[in-house]
Each structure stands twice: as C-alpha cells, then as structure tokens.
N, C-alpha and C positions, 0 to 999 in steps of 0.2 A: 504493500500500500504506500504516500507523499511527497515532489515532496510526498509522494505516495509510495508506501511500502506494502507490497502484496502479502507479506507475512503478518504485519501488525499495523493497525492504523497509527500507532503512536510510538514507533521505535525512535522517533526524533532525529533520525539521520537526514542530512541534506540529500536532495535528489540529483545532485551533480557530482561527478567524480572528484574526490578530494585528493589533494597532493600533500606532500610532507615538507616541513621545514623545521630545523633544529631550534628548540626553545626550551630552556630549562624551566621546570615547574616545581613548585613547592607543595607539600602536603597532598600528594597524589594518592590518598587512601583509596583502595579499591574494594574494601570490605563493606558490605551493606550495613548501615546503621538503622536500628529498628526503633526510632523515636516516634514513629507514627503507626498506630495500630490499624490492622485490617487493610493495609495497602499492599500492592504487589511488590515483591522483593526479588523474585527470580523467575526466569523462564528456562525450562529444561526441555531437552529433546533426547528421548531414549536414555534418560538418567544423566545426560551430559549437559552441563550448564551452557546456555546460549547468551543470556543477558542477566545482569543484576542491576538493582536500583539503590542509590544512596539517598537518604533524606536528612536534611538539617531542620529539625523541628517538623513542621508540616509541609515544608517545601522540598521538592526534588532538587538535589544538588549535583548528582552525577549519575551517568549511565555507563555501564561497563559491558563490552562485547567480547565474547570468548570464541576461540576456535573449537568447534565441536569435536574434532578428531583428537587434538592434543590436550584440550582443556586449558590452554594458555590464554591469557588476556591478549587480545589483538589491538583494541582501541578503546578509548573512552571519551565521553563528552562531559564538560564541566559547565555550570551555569552561574552567572552573576545576576543578582537581583537588586531592585531598589527597596526603599523602606516599605513600600506597599506590597512587596512580594512579587512584583512583575519582573519577568526576565529581561535584562538589559543586554546580556551578551551570552552567547554559547560558543565554546571552543572545543574542537575535536583534536585528539592527540593519538599518535601511534604509541602503543604500550611499551615496546622495548626501548626505544630511544627517547621517549617523551617528546618527540618532535611534533610541532604544530602542523596539523593537516588543513584546518579551515577555521575561520572565525565568522560569526554572524552577530550583528548588533541590531537592536530593536528600538524604534522611536515611537512614542505614543502621543496622541492628541490631548488637548486639555480635558476632553470628556472621557479619556481613558482608553479609547480605541487604538489599536495598532495602526500607525500611520505609514511606517516605512521600515524595511529591513535592508541591511547591507550585507554582502557576502564577499569573502576573500578566500582564495584557495592558493596553497603554496606548494612549491616543488623545491626541496632543499631549503635554502635560505631565500629563495627567489619567489616573489609574488607572481603567481602564474596567471591568475584570472580574477576579475572583479565583476560584480553584478549587484543590482539592487532591485527591490520589489516594492510596489505600492498596493494598498488594499482598500476595497470598498465594502461597506456593510449595509444590510437592509435595516428596516425600522426595528427589527427585533434583535439587532446586534449580531446577526449571523453573517458569516463571510459570503459575499455575493460575487466578488471578482478579485483576482490577483493578477497583477501585471508585472512581468519580469523584464528588466532592462540590462543590457550589457554595458560595462564600463562604470564610470563614477558620475553621480549626479552633480550638476553644477560646474563640470569641467569640460563640457562640450563633448563628452564621450558617451553619454547615456543614449542607448539606442534600443527601442522597444523590440524585443525578440519574440515574445509570446505572451498570451494571457489566458487565464482559465476562468470560466464562469461556473457558478454553483447553483443548483436547484435544491432548496431546503424544504423538507416536509414540516407540517405543523408541530410534530413532536421533536423537531430539532435535528433529525437525521438528514444527512446529505444524500439525496436520492440520485443525483446526476451531476457529472462534471463534463464540461466541454472545453477542450484545449485548442487554442488557435495559435498558429505560428505566422509570423510576418515574413512574406516572401521578398524577393529582390525588388519588386515594384512597390514595396511598402503597403501591400494589401494583406489583410488578415484572411488566412485560409484555415478552415476547420480541419484539424489534424486528427483528433480522436474524441470519442464520446464514451464515457464510462458510466454505467448504470449499476446502482447498488441496492441490495436488499438487506434487511436487518431482522434480528430477533427482538424480543421485548425485555431482555435482561440487561443488567448493568455492564457497561464497557469499563473495565478497571483502568484503562488508559485515558479516559476522556478528559480528566482534569490534569493530566501530566504532559499534555502535548505542548510543543513550542507555540508561541504566538503566530498567528497566520495560518495555522493548520486547520483543515476542514475535518474536525473531530466530531464524531457522532456519539450521543449518549448511550446508544445500544450497540450490540455486537454485529459485525458484518457477517452475513450468511452466504451471500453470493455477490460477485462482481464481474461484470462483463464489459470489456473494452473493445471497441471497434476502431481500428486504425483505417481511416477513410482512403488515404491514397493507395494503400496496398490491399484494401478490402479484406484484411485479416481480422479475425475475431479471437479474443483471448478470454476464456472463462475460468474463473476460480470459484470454488465453493468452500464453505467453512462450517463445520459442525462442532458442537460443544457438549461437555458435561458441566453441571453446575453444583455449587455448594448450597447450603441451606439459606444463604443470603441472596441467592440468585446470581452470584458472581461465577464466571467460568472457571472451572478447575482444569479442563483440558480443551485444546482447540486442535482439530484435525483439518489440515489444509489440503485440498485436492487441486493440483495445478492443471493447466490446459493439456498437458501430456498424459494426465491420469495418475501421476505420482502423488502419493499421500504421505504426509509427514504430520506426526502428532506432537504437540507441545503441551507441557504441563506448567501450570501457574502456581507459584507458592506465594503466600501472603504473610505479613507480619502478624504476631499474636499479642 
C-alpha cells in the first residue's frame, strides 16, 4: 500500500527509492518501548520479525524494519514532533552504517492542516533528488488531493510531476485513488485508478501514519489497481483474524500472482 504500501496501509515508508548518505546519529535505540498500552508493537511473518514500533509516551517515535531471512535490522525511521505532537520531520537510516537515506519535513497551516511536505533523498554524502508535495482537504478534513513537484519550491525548480485525487466514503475510508502524471506537453494524463474495499474492524495503523497519508479507519480487504496505459490490472486481497477488541491478530495477503503471505500482529499489554 502509499506512498502506498500493498503490505500495510501505514508502514510509513516513502514511495520513492531512497538513497544513502553517511550521518552519525545518537540514541538509535531499536528496542520497542511499551509506554502505551494496546498499540501494535511488532509485525511477524512465519515467526520472523518484519517490523517493530517504538513509542515515546503516546507518540510513535521510531519504526524498525528487519530482514526476514537473517532477522537483522535493515533500516529505521525516526520522527521529530512539535509541542502539539504533530510530526515535523521523518528521517530514514540504513541500520548498519546509520547512514541517512531520506528526510521528509512537514509544514502545517494555522488551522492545523498539513500544508506542504518536502522530500530529500541521498546517495552517499550527495543529495540525489528533491521533491515537495502540497495537499488539499475536503470540508471534513479528509485528504482530497496530493500534488507532487520535482525540485525545490521557490527556487524556480519546482515542476509538477503528478497528482492523486481521493474519493472518501462517509465512514472515512478511502474508496478510490486516481493518479495523474504530467506529460511533456504539461497535460495531466490518468495513469492509474485504485479501488479499495474494507472490513468494519479497527485498523491499528490508522493513527500512526505520517501526515498526508490516505489512512482509513478500517482494514483493507481488497485493492484493485488499473494501470491505464498498459491496460494491466493488479488485484490484492486481505483476510484477517481478530482479537476480542476487534483488532486484527493476523493478516493474510494474496498478491496478483496468487502468492499468500500471513503476518501476525503483536500488541503492547
């Protein structure tokens, strides 16, 4: 699924290839802290750890990603927040060298809505690519449109590359996404349409997503993406088992090829 990660709506990873740059970091604790009860702390696949989550009080502070085969930490994201708890900056690092892969900053309007995000990707010590995004919301404060620009705003480099529009159901779930790309004639062409279906249970990642993410309150059960220029269709399906709270305990993902993978969710106590 995000910015769409087909494995999970809120894995919080950027949807562009990230590159690495060396930057020493302090206090890179990778052990989950259980200061918040009843929240997701680990994702497992066949008893192997895939992802773990750190919390500082009630706020998500770090996400750790592991190699399923070796069990070793591969990468992690750290979050900086303002006094209101809003994410101001997310930084992604390679685990072994602690080298910086990418940075994303977030700017809010006076009313509290996300106004803009900036993205920077690194290769070694070199800044490889920059972009920024702007956001539009409907009357219910639901994401309606995200526009992505290449380059830096205000320096004559910003160039609209694509935008995505969102259709939101009355219950807050995002039913459809349409992505448009800007061609050489500066015309918007519909690139893909994604249609989603949901269950009626709690999505444990809903309040953990980065700003500007189309996060739904319920769990995704089916997602179909049509790529219009190639006329190809990609279908994913998702099934769950639930605990007594209605939170998912397992998620089984069936990919377009028919391959199935089951993930187990662990929560703090």
